[in-house]
C-alpha positions in Angstrom: 0.0 0.0 0.0 2.8 2.3 0.9 4.5 1.5 -2.4 1.4 2.5 -4.3 1.1 5.8 -2.4 4.7 6.6 -3.1 4.1 5.9 -6.7 1.1 8.2 -6.9 3.0 10.9 -5.0 5.9 10.6 -7.5 3.5 11.1 -10.4 1.9 14.1 -8.8 5.2 15.7 -8.1 6.3 14.9 -11.7 3.2 16.6 -13.1 3.6 19.6 -10.8 7.3 19.9 -11.8 6.3 19.9 -15.5 3.7 22.6 -14.9 6.1 24.8 -13.0 8.7 24.3 -15.8 6.2 25.1 -18.5 5.0 28.2 -16.6 8.6 29.4 -16.3 9.0 29.2 -20.1 5.9 31.5 -20.5 6.7 34.1 -18.0 4.3 36.5 -19.6 0.7 35.4 -20.3 -1.6 36.3 -23.2 -4.6 38.1 -21.9 -2.7 39.5 -18.9 0.6 40.9 -20.1 -0.3 41.2 -23.8 -3.0 40.6 -26.3 -3.0 39.1 -29.7 -4.6 41.4 -32.3 -7.2 39.4 -34.2 -6.6 39.3 -37.9 -3.3 41.2 -37.8 -0.5 40.2 -40.2 2.7 38.9 -38.7 5.6 41.3 -39.1 8.7 39.6 -37.5 11.3 41.7 -35.8 9.2 44.9 -35.6 8.1 47.1 -32.7 5.6 50.0 -33.2 5.1 52.6 -30.5 1.8 54.4 -30.5 2.3 57.7 -28.8 1.8 61.4 -28.8 4.2 64.2 -28.0 1.3 65.7 -25.9 0.8 62.7 -23.7 2.5 63.0 -20.3 2.7 59.2 -19.9 4.6 59.0 -23.3 6.9 61.7 -22.0 7.6 59.7 -18.8 8.3 56.6 -20.9 10.5 58.2 -23.5 13.8 57.9 -21.6 13.3 54.2 -21.3 12.3 53.9 -25.0 15.6 55.6 -25.8 17.5 53.3 -23.5 15.9 50.2 -25.0 16.7 51.4 -28.6 20.4 51.4 -27.7 20.2 47.7 -26.6 17.6 46.2 -29.0 18.7 43.6 -31.5 20.0 45.2 -34.6 17.5 43.3 -36.8 14.5 44.8 -34.9 12.9 47.7 -36.7 11.3 50.3 -34.5 8.7 52.8 -35.7 6.4 55.3 -34.1 2.8 56.1 -34.9 1.5 59.4 -33.5 -2.0 59.8 -32.2 -4.1 62.3 -34.2 -7.5 61.9 -32.5 -8.0 65.6 -31.7 -6.9 68.9 -33.3 -4.0 69.4 -30.9 -2.7 65.9 -31.3 -3.1 66.1 -35.1 -0.7 69.1 -35.2 1.8 67.1 -33.1 1.3 64.1 -35.4 2.1 66.3 -38.4 5.2 67.6 -36.6 6.4 64.1 -36.0 6.2 63.2 -39.7 8.0 66.5 -40.5 10.7 65.3 -38.1 10.9 61.9 -39.9 11.0 63.7 -43.3 13.9 65.8 -42.1 15.7 62.7 -40.7 16.3 64.2 -37.3 14.3 61.8 -35.0 17.2 61.0 -32.7 17.6 64.6 -31.5 14.2 66.1 -32.3 11.9 63.6 -30.5 13.4 64.2 -27.0 13.7 67.9 -27.8 10.0 68.2 -28.6 9.0 66.2 -25.4 11.2 68.6 -23.4 9.8 71.6 -25.1 6.2 70.6 -24.2 6.6 69.0 -20.8 9.6 70.6 -19.2 9.5 74.1 -20.8 5.7 74.0 -20.7 5.4 75.4 -24.2 2.5 75.0 -26.6 2.6 73.6 -30.1 -0.6 74.5 -31.9 0.5 75.2 -35.5 3.3 75.8 -37.9 4.9 78.7 -36.1 5.1 77.0 -32.7 6.2 73.7 -34.4 9.1 75.6 -35.9 9.9 77.2 -32.6 10.3 73.7 -31.1 12.8 72.7 -33.7 14.6 76.0 -34.3 17.4 75.2 -31.9 18.4 72.0 -33.6 20.4 73.3 -36.5 17.5 72.8 -38.8 17.1 75.2 -41.7 13.8 77.0 -41.7 13.4 76.5 -45.5 13.8 72.7 -45.0 11.3 72.8 -42.2 8.8 74.8 -44.3 9.2 72.4 -47.3 8.5 69.4 -45.1 5.6 71.1 -43.4 3.9 71.6 -46.8 4.8 68.1 -48.1 1.6 66.3 -49.2 3.0 63.0 -48.0 3.5 64.4 -44.5 -0.1 65.7 -44.5 -1.4 62.3 -45.7 0.5 60.4 -43.1 -0.8 62.6 -40.3 -4.4 62.3 -41.7 -4.2 58.5 -42.0 -2.5 57.6 -38.8 -5.9 57.0 -37.2 -6.4 54.0 -39.5 -3.4 52.3 -38.1 -4.8 52.9 -34.6 -8.0 51.3 -35.7 -6.2 48.3 -37.3 -4.5 47.4 -34.0 -7.4 48.5 -31.8 -5.4 51.0 -29.9 -7.5 52.9 -27.4 -4.8 54.8 -25.4 -1.1 55.8 -25.5 1.6 54.8 -25.0 1.1 51.3 -26.4 3.3 48.9 -28.2 2.7 46.3 -31.0 5.3 43.6 -31.4 5.8 41.5 -34.5 2.7 43.0 -36.0 0.5 40.7 -33.8 1.0 41.4 -30.1 -0.2 44.4 -28.3 1.0 45.5 -24.8 1.3 48.6 -22.6 2.7 49.7 -19.3 -0.6 48.9 -17.6 -0.6 45.4 -19.0 3.1 44.7 -18.4 2.8 46.0 -14.8 5.4 48.7 -14.9 7.5 50.8 -17.3 10.6 48.6 -16.8 8.6 45.4 -17.2 7.1 46.7 -20.5 10.5 46.3 -22.2 10.9 42.8 -20.8 7.5 41.9 -22.3 8.6 43.5 -25.6 11.8 41.4 -25.6 9.7 38.3 -24.8 7.2 38.9 -27.6 10.0 39.4 -30.1 10.8 35.7 -29.7 7.2 34.6 -30.4 
């Protein structure tokens, strides 16, 4: 009888051990730490940040985004999609695409966040958008050309479609490999967010 009991116990412990091992492999759980976007096309080695310059939470996250960009795998492509769901955010979305057109993301993105959230300035049109960039050795003629570029305007006007495609309801949010959506709230903390992103890049 004792032998049978010992055998049952061994089986139970074996099953429990396998479960713990399996759980350790999936540290982050779908439906808790991330969601799979229904019908989304897989795009390996990609991370998209949905953000707005005007969002204080995006501003708080930005230093960690910049830190992660320095350590991410070289093959991983990172892009940003600005929110444009109200007139103020639309101006900021257009400014972002102007920055992209000028090829100055590395220095301009943190500068604009600083301009808005540390200097407490306002960007509500072309003049104030130029004021935010004027200290970055950007030629005003180049800025003006980018501001009037039809492609820049089109990108700002259609950014909302991308939000709809990935069912983004707030910023900041991240989409990894084109299929997995996560956020600071889902991950549990700002630091944990980037652990979840790195985990999802392997899926």
